[in-house]
N, C-alpha and C positions, 0 to 999 in steps of 0.2 A: 242714758240721759231725760230721755219725757221719761219716764216712770218721777226723775228726782223736780222734773217742773211743776207735775201733778199734783209731789207732795207737799211743797211750797206753796201752790195753788190755792191748795187745801187751807192749807194751816193761813193766807190773806185768810178765802175766806171765812175760816171759824174765826179771826178777832174782826172782823167785818160782821160779823150775827150778833159774836159775844157783844161788841158795842152798840150794833144797832138796841137789843137788849136793854143792858146798860142802859144807854138816854132813854127809850123806853121808861124802866120806871123811873131814870133818875126825876124826868118829868111830872109825873102822876104823882112821886112822892114829893114835891119841891109845888107842886100846885094842892094838893090833898092835905099838906105839912103831916104829913106820915116820918118825914124823919123827928119829928119831936114827940106826935106821938107815939111810935114807937121806935125810941133808941137801940133797936139789937139794929134796925135795919140799912145800919151802917156798915156794918160786921158785911153780910154776902155783897157789900156795893163795892166795898170796897179790897173784897175775892175777887168777885169778878172784875171790874178793871182792872188789878196785876195781871188775870190769865187775860183780855186784851188786850191786854195794849205787851206784854209777851209775847201772845204769838204772831205781832205781827210784830215782834223784832225778830222772830223763829225766822220768820217766812222771809226774813232781809239774809237774815244771817246764811251764807252760800258752805261752812264751814262749826262744826262741833266744836264752839270755842267756847270755854264755860266763863271764859275774865268776859272777853263780851259783853254774852251775855250777861251778868253781874250786873259788874257796871254801866250801862247800855239800862237797867232797871232800877237802881237806884239812883244814877239819874232825876230816870225819868217821876220813879215816884217822889225824891226828895223834888224835885224841881213843880211843883203837881203842891206839893207839901206848902214851898212857898210863895206859889200863886197864892192859892187859897188866901194865907195869907194877907199876900200885897192888897189880895183885894177887899184888902177893910168885910169880910164875913164872918157873921158870929161864932161869936168865938169861947168851947163852955168856957167852965170853970180850972176846971183842968186842963186847961188847955194843951200842958207837954204831953201826957198820959194819954191821955184822943190819941195824938200823933204820931204816941209810937202804937197805939193801936191800929192806927190809920196803916205803919208801914207795915207792921209784922202783916196783919190781914192781905198786904198790898205783895207780898215773901208768901203767903202763904200760895192766890193766884198764881203769881208767879213760877209757885216751888211748880204746879201743880201740873202745869202751860208746860216746864224743863221733862219734868217725868214723861212727859207720857210723847217731846223730843224725839229724845231719850231713845225711845224705843219705836220710836215709827220714823221721825224723818232723817236721825245723825245717824241710825240703824243702818240706813239703805247709802250712804256715805262714803 
């Protein structure tokens, strides 16, 4: 039981560290206009964001529940895109394609976290 708690804390701290890195890079990218200078920067940011959110979700899932994991990640990822739209953030001409790429990159990050959890945390449950 103690080992399981330690592993959950490790996932929680992984989520915190990934979120801090994400927030720091995002702040610098916004203030220095890096998203407009380097269009590719959005891709690793969404991968890292998907990983960070998936890590947090994994820390709170008590068992290996792929359906809960996928549902939670879908709600979070789609919710974020709706949030961006609702705020009226600048949208590229190819908004639908850009949103699709964002969701794919979120999925890649979440998939990496899911695979790591499958072979670490959920293997011990």
